[in-house]
N, C-alpha and C positions, 0 to 999 in steps of 0.2 A: 215617220221619220224619227229619230231619237235626238237626244241632245247632241249638238255639234261639239260644244265645249263649255266648261264651267270655270270661272275664275273668281277669286275674292281679292279685293283691294283693301288694305289696312291703311288708315290715315295716321301718320306719325305726328300727332299733335304736340309732342314734346321736342320736336326738332332734333332727335337723336342722330348720331352718326350711325353708319351701317353696323359697326362693331357694337356700339351701345345698344342698338335695337336688337341685335341677335342675342346679346347677353340678357337683356330684359325678357325677350321672348322665351329663351331657354329657362330662365329663373321662374317665370310665371308657369310654364309648362311643368316644371318640377314640382311647383306648389300644387298642381292639379294631379300629381301622381305619375307623370311621365318621366322617363329616364333619358338622358342624353347619351347616345352611343353611336358607334360606327354603323354604316348602312348594312353591313353584313350581319350584324347582330339584331337589327331592328325588325319589328313586325309592322310598324307604321312610320312613315317618314314624311316630312314636309319640305318643300322647296320654297325658298324666299328669293324674290327678284326685286331689286331696288330701282326706283326711278333715279334719274341723274341727280336730282336734288335731295333724294331720300325722304321726300314728304309723303310718298305713297309707296307701299310695299305690296307686291302681288304674292299671294301664297297659293300653293297648289299641293296636292298629294296624290299618290297613286291610288288612294282609296276613293277619289272623286270620280267614280265610274259613271258612265252614261246612265242617266235616269235615276240615280240614287239621291238621297237627301243629305248625305254626309257633309257636303260643302255648305249647304244651307244651315245646318246645325252648327258647324264650325264657325260660320260667320258671326252668329250671335254670341257664341261662347267666347270667341277670341276678342270681340269688341268689348264684352263685359270684363274679361280677364285683363285686358290692357287699358281699359278705361278710355276707349277711343271710338271712332266711327269706322265701320266696315261696309263695303258694298259688294254684294254677291251678284254676279251676272251669269245667267244661263242662256246661251245662244242656242235656240232650237233649230233654226235653219237661217238662210240668208235673209229671210223676210221677217223674222220674229225673234225677239229675245225678252227675257224677264229679268228685272233688276229689283233687288231687295236691299234696303239700307237698315243697318242696325247701329244704333248710337247709344253708347254708355259712357258719356263723358262725365267726369267728376267735376262738379262746379268748384271754382276757386273761391275761397272764403277770405 
């Protein structure tokens, strides 16, 4: 059987609004060398979906194909980049899934 689907959830530990989170995400991605552009011009794109209260954001990408490790690598990278906690879930079939949590919270001093 292959992976049924993969998703990554990002915890918004700063309680940002949707717009603030998108701005921060784009700024941090730019610091990593990515450019913000239209989908017609892009080689890689990310889709962000916000929970009603914006405390959790689901991220996915067309690069998260069945069986590859891209989403798992992105989970840790995004957690570190945003200084938060991310949970990666890979659903193998209706009876089995794998979850991985990456946490890179910056302690308050």
